[in-house]
C-alpha positions in Angstrom: 109.4 127.7 89.4 106.9 125.0 88.3 107.9 125.6 84.6 111.0 123.6 85.3 109.0 120.5 86.1 107.3 118.2 83.6 104.7 115.8 84.9 102.9 113.0 82.9 99.4 113.6 81.7 96.5 112.5 83.9 92.7 112.7 84.4 90.9 116.0 84.7 88.0 115.2 87.0 86.7 116.5 90.4 88.4 115.0 93.4 85.2 113.8 95.0 84.2 111.9 91.8 87.7 110.4 91.5 87.7 109.3 95.1 84.3 107.6 94.8 85.7 105.5 91.9 89.0 104.9 93.8 87.1 103.6 96.8 84.3 101.6 95.1 86.0 100.4 91.9 89.7 100.2 92.7 90.7 97.9 89.8 88.6 99.8 87.2 90.1 103.1 88.6 93.7 101.9 87.8 92.8 100.1 84.5 90.8 103.0 83.0 93.5 105.6 83.7 96.3 103.3 82.4 94.3 102.6 79.3 93.9 106.3 78.5 97.3 107.7 79.8 99.7 104.8 79.6 102.4 103.5 81.9 102.6 106.7 83.9 99.9 109.2 84.8 99.4 112.1 87.2 96.5 112.8 89.6 96.8 116.5 89.8 96.2 118.4 93.0 94.9 122.0 93.5 98.1 122.5 95.5 100.8 122.6 92.8 103.3 120.8 94.9 101.2 117.8 96.0 100.5 115.9 92.8 100.3 112.1 92.7 102.2 110.2 90.0 101.6 106.5 89.3 104.4 104.4 87.8 104.2 100.7 86.7 106.9 100.3 84.1 109.8 98.0 85.3 112.4 100.6 84.5 110.6 103.2 86.5 110.1 100.9 89.5 113.8 100.0 89.4 114.7 103.7 89.5 112.3 104.3 92.5 113.3 101.2 94.5 117.0 101.6 94.0 117.1 105.4 94.6 118.7 106.5 97.9 116.0 106.4 100.5 117.0 109.9 101.6 115.2 111.2 98.5 111.8 110.1 99.9 109.6 110.4 102.9 107.5 107.3 103.5 106.0 107.9 106.9 104.1 111.1 105.9 102.8 109.4 102.7 101.2 106.6 104.8 100.1 108.7 107.8 96.6 107.2 107.5 97.8 104.0 109.1 99.1 105.8 112.2 95.8 105.5 114.2 96.1 101.7 113.8 99.9 101.0 113.9 101.0 103.7 116.4 103.7 106.4 116.3 106.7 104.0 116.5 105.9 101.4 113.9 108.8 100.7 111.6 106.5 100.9 108.6 105.9 104.6 109.3 109.5 105.4 110.2 112.0 107.0 107.9 115.8 107.1 107.7 118.0 105.6 110.3 115.1 104.9 112.7 113.4 102.8 110.1 116.5 100.8 109.4 117.3 100.2 113.1 113.8 98.9 113.9 113.6 96.9 110.8 116.8 95.1 111.7 115.4 94.1 115.1 112.0 92.9 113.8 113.1 91.1 110.6 115.3 88.1 111.6 112.6 85.7 113.0 110.9 85.8 109.6 113.7 84.0 107.8 115.7 80.8 107.8 115.4 78.0 110.4 113.4 80.2 112.9 110.7 80.7 110.3 110.6 77.1 109.3 110.2 76.1 113.0 106.8 77.6 112.9 105.5 75.3 110.2 104.1 72.7 112.5 102.1 75.3 114.4 100.6 76.5 111.1 99.7 73.0 110.1 98.1 72.2 113.4 96.0 75.4 113.5 94.9 74.8 109.9 93.6 71.3 110.8 91.9 72.6 113.9 89.9 75.2 111.9 89.2 73.0 108.8 88.1 70.0 111.0 85.2 72.2 112.2 83.7 72.4 108.7 80.6 70.4 108.1 80.8 68.3 105.0 78.4 69.6 102.3 77.3 72.6 104.3 78.2 76.0 102.9 80.6 78.2 104.9 82.3 81.6 104.4 85.7 80.7 103.2 87.2 84.1 104.1 86.1 83.7 107.8 87.9 80.4 108.0 91.1 81.8 106.5 90.9 84.8 108.9 90.6 82.4 111.8 93.6 80.5 110.6 95.9 83.5 110.0 94.8 85.2 113.2 95.5 82.1 115.3 98.9 81.8 113.5 99.8 85.4 114.4 98.7 85.0 118.0 100.7 81.8 118.3 103.8 82.6 116.3 104.1 86.3 116.9 102.4 86.9 120.3 103.2 83.5 121.8 99.6 82.7 122.7 97.4 79.7 121.8 95.1 79.3 124.8 93.8 81.0 127.9 91.7 84.1 128.7 94.1 86.6 127.2 94.3 84.7 124.0 90.5 84.6 123.6 90.1 88.3 124.5 92.8 89.3 122.0 91.3 87.0 119.3 87.8 88.4 119.7 88.9 92.1 120.0 91.3 91.9 117.0 88.8 90.2 114.8 86.1 92.8 115.8 88.3 95.8 115.1 89.6 94.6 111.8 86.2 93.5 110.5 84.8 96.9 111.5 87.6 98.9 109.9 87.5 97.0 106.7 83.8 96.9 106.2 82.6 98.7 103.0 81.3 101.7 104.9 84.2 102.2 107.2 86.8 101.7 104.4 85.8 105.2 103.2 86.8 106.8 106.5 90.5 105.8 105.8 90.6 108.2 102.9 88.6 111.2 104.2 90.1 113.1 107.1 86.8 114.8 107.9 85.3 111.4 108.7 87.9 110.7 111.3 86.2 112.5 114.1 85.6 111.1 117.6 82.0 112.0 118.6 81.9 109.3 121.3 81.2 105.6 121.3 78.2 105.9 119.1 80.1 107.5 116.2 81.9 105.3 113.7 85.4 106.7 114.4 84.7 106.8 118.1 83.9 103.1 118.0 87.2 102.4 116.2 89.2 104.3 118.8 87.3 102.5 121.6 88.0 99.1 120.1 91.7 100.1 119.6 92.0 101.2 123.2 90.7 97.8 124.4 93.4 96.0 122.3 96.1 98.4 123.6 95.2 97.4 127.2 95.4 93.7 126.3 98.8 94.0 124.6 100.3 96.0 127.5 98.9 93.3 129.8 100.7 90.7 127.7 103.9 92.6 127.8 103.8 92.9 131.6 103.2 89.2 132.0 105.9 88.3 129.5 108.5 90.5 131.3 107.6 88.8 134.6 108.1 85.3 133.2 111.2 83.3 134.0 111.0 81.1 130.8 114.0 82.3 128.7 113.5 79.6 126.0 110.4 81.0 124.2 110.8 81.2 120.5 107.8 83.3 119.6 108.6 86.5 117.7 107.5 88.8 120.6 110.0 87.1 122.9 112.7 87.3 120.3 112.0 91.0 119.9 112.1 91.5 123.6 115.5 89.8 123.7 116.9 91.8 120.8 119.1 94.9 121.4 119.9 98.0 119.3 123.6 98.6 118.5 123.9 100.7 121.6 122.7 97.9 123.8 119.2 99.3 124.4 116.1 97.1 124.3 112.8 98.0 122.7 110.4 99.9 124.9 106.9 98.6 125.6 105.6 101.3 123.4 107.8 100.2 120.5 106.9 96.5 121.1 103.2 97.4 121.1 103.4 99.2 117.8 105.5 96.5 116.1 103.0 93.9 117.3 100.2 95.9 115.8 102.2 96.3 112.6 102.9 92.6 112.3 99.3 91.8 113.0 97.8 94.2 110.4 100.4 93.3 107.8 100.3 89.6 108.3 96.7 88.6 109.2 94.2 90.2 106.8 96.6 90.1 103.8 97.4 86.4 104.1 93.7 85.6 104.7 92.8 87.4 101.5 95.5 85.6 99.5 94.4 82.2 100.7 90.7 83.0 99.9 91.7 83.9 96.4 93.9 80.8 96.0 90.9 78.5 96.9 88.7 80.4 94.5 91.2 80.1 91.6 91.9 76.4 92.3 88.1 75.7 92.2 87.7 77.8 89.1 90.5 75.9 87.3 90.0 72.1 87.5 93.2 71.5 85.6 95.1 73.5 88.3 93.4 71.5 91.0 94.4 68.2 89.4 98.0 69.3 88.9 98.2 70.3 92.6 96.8 67.0 93.7 99.2 65.1 91.4 102.2 67.1 92.9 101.1 66.6 96.5 100.9 62.9 95.8 104.6 62.8 95.1 105.6 63.7 98.7 103.5 61.2 100.6 100.9 61.3 103.3 102.9 63.0 106.1 105.5 64.9 104.3 108.3 67.0 105.8 107.0 70.6 105.7 110.2 71.8 104.0 109.3 69.5 101.1 105.9 71.1 100.9 107.5 74.6 100.7 109.7 73.4 97.8 106.9 72.1 95.5 107.2 74.0 92.3 103.6 73.9 91.1 102.2 74.8 94.5 104.7 77.7 94.6 103.6 78.8 91.1 99.9 78.8 92.2 100.7 81.0 95.2 102.7 83.4 93.0 100.0 83.6 90.4 97.4 84.2 93.1 99.5 87.2 94.4 100.0 88.4 90.8 96.5 88.5 89.4 94.9 90.3 92.4 97.7 91.6 94.6 96.3 92.3 98.1 97.9 95.7 98.2 97.4 97.4 94.8 100.3 99.8 95.4 103.7 99.7 97.1 104.3 102.3 99.8 103.8 105.8 98.7 107.0 107.8 98.5 106.9 111.6 99.1 109.6 113.4 97.2 111.8 115.4 99.6 113.9 117.2 96.9 113.3 117.4 93.1 114.1 114.0 91.4 114.0 112.7 87.9 112.1 109.4 87.2 111.8 108.1 83.6 112.7 111.6 82.3 110.0 113.3 84.4 111.2 116.1 86.7 109.2 115.6 89.9 109.0 118.5 92.3 109.3 118.4 96.1 106.0 117.2 97.6 105.1 114.9 94.8 103.6 111.6 95.9 105.1 108.6 93.9 102.8 105.6 93.7 104.5 102.4 92.5 101.5 100.4 91.1 101.8 96.7 91.9 98.5 95.9 90.2 99.3 97.7 86.9 102.9 96.2 86.9 101.3 92.7 87.2 99.0 93.3 84.2 101.4 94.5 81.6 100.6 92.3 78.6 104.2 92.3 77.2 105.3 90.7 80.4 102.2 88.7 81.4 100.3 87.7 78.2 96.6 87.2 78.9 97.2 88.9 82.2 93.6 88.6 83.4 93.7 84.8 83.2 94.9 82.6 86.0 97.9 80.7 84.6 100.4 79.4 87.3 102.5 77.9 84.5 103.8 81.3 83.6 106.0 81.1 86.8 107.4 77.8 85.7 108.3 79.1 82.3 110.3 82.1 83.3 111.7 84.0 86.2 110.5 87.6 86.7 112.6 90.5 88.0 111.9 92.3 91.3 110.5 95.2 89.1 108.1 92.9 87.1 106.7 90.9 90.0 106.4 92.7 93.3 103.4 91.6 95.4 105.3 92.5 98.6 106.5 95.9 97.4 110.1 96.8 96.7 113.3 98.5 97.8 114.0 99.1 101.4 110.3 98.9 102.0 109.8 95.4 100.8 107.7 93.4 103.2 109.8 91.8 105.9 107.3 88.9 106.2 107.2 87.9 102.5 109.0 84.6 103.1 106.8 83.7 106.0 103.6 84.7 104.2 104.5 82.4 101.2 105.5 79.6 103.6 102.2 79.9 105.5 100.2 80.0 102.2 101.8 76.7 101.0 101.3 74.9 104.2 97.7 75.9 104.6 96.9 75.1 101.0 98.6 71.7 101.1 97.1 70.7 104.4 93.5 71.5 103.4 93.8 70.1 99.8 95.1 66.9 101.2 91.8 66.4 103.1 89.1 68.5 101.3 88.0 69.7 98.0 86.5 73.2 98.2 83.9 74.3 95.7 82.2 77.6 95.2 78.5 77.6 96.0 77.6 80.0 93.3 79.6 79.3 90.2 79.9 82.9 89.0 83.0 85.0 88.5 84.0 86.8 91.6 85.3 90.4 91.5 87.6 92.0 94.1 86.1 94.6 96.5 87.9 97.1 98.6 88.6 96.0 102.2 90.2 98.9 104.0 93.5 99.6 102.2 93.5 96.3 100.4 91.5 94.5 97.8 89.9 91.1 98.6 87.2 88.6 97.6 83.7 89.5 98.9 83.3 88.6 102.6 80.2 86.7 101.8 81.7 84.3 99.3 80.7 80.7 100.3 82.3 77.4 99.6 81.4 73.8 100.3 83.9 71.2 101.6 83.8 67.6 100.5 86.3 64.8 101.3 89.3 64.9 98.9 90.0 61.9 96.7 92.7 60.1 98.6 96.2 60.5 97.3 96.6 56.8 96.5 93.7 57.1 94.1 94.8 60.5 92.7 97.6 58.9 90.7 95.0 56.9 88.8 93.5 60.1 87.5 96.7 61.1 85.8 
């Protein structure tokens, strides 16, 4: 039967050796294989029906993202997230259930409702950045995590003070830092390491921390249902008010899992993107100068909608997400029935990996792809299959507009007051942080007062 299928070439190496490279050198892993095997390559499995095929060519990505979703299973391909997101997360659902839940969760992340959260983002950014001591090094990633976590708790959970807020903030930070540490990142890829041997075992500690968060979220849900305030505009309250087509509301279990999904998808990822943005802005003085010049055009206290429309600021955010996409790959799709992609006949059980990172480093689309050049986004518009930091198809991230909006407000707010400079002026390489890639957690920067906008024009 297998003779009817033709798979791309790929590396012939022991799985354990390949996994070590995949975990410890994620970018080199992708770059090396693409250099040898080209646009498409296969990671072969000892089980003839469970091969992994990487695609990065725009035409291939278009075929994958526009194919009928019934051809693929996504939940099974991303089952490693289940322990964190829960059984009912829309990210792990397939078919009609995925579509139904996505329709309930997505609306608050768009349009006027999304823009209404801008003031909260700016206020939180100022609260955190005002704690920096001028001239004293600090870990930039920790500050960005603090901002994005507070934004999630305020905008999604509807919390910004009180005992429950503090407990959730500490518990969530503790869990995510533990899971995404270099050592624990490995456990996400090896099932045999996911064993609960009590509170002193690594996986046991993860489950214990997760249980504490579960208790806090269910406490929040009970309190929120008992409230009489019907005018709340946080995303949790909007989800609680939403109804399926049959009139049913979301259960507490569904709300819990969607809250965890929004937290995991919107906190660590945006913090990583902001950390990279400040690194690149410092690394490129001409980019910094152009940003200040553009910010100078909208005045001291601009309307936040004006900030979101700034073309060069937008290009900086886009290039940040291009050069080191936080998620190297879009959601894995498991083939449910034989399908042809780019002339390759893929058997049932094949795992399709749309590679965001490799798509973003195709030299014919992005010349000098390893260089940070925001101008490329001002010179041309890229298709959904050439530029895809948020994935694609029916699995494209529902929070993409909100994430970009948050990035712009945070960057504009901080750059208006501070200049951030790397302490050690050396190139920084991405490291694995759980399922994502990020700047090293120990990367330190120094804040100094920004040249006031009135004087910035004199530099032009």
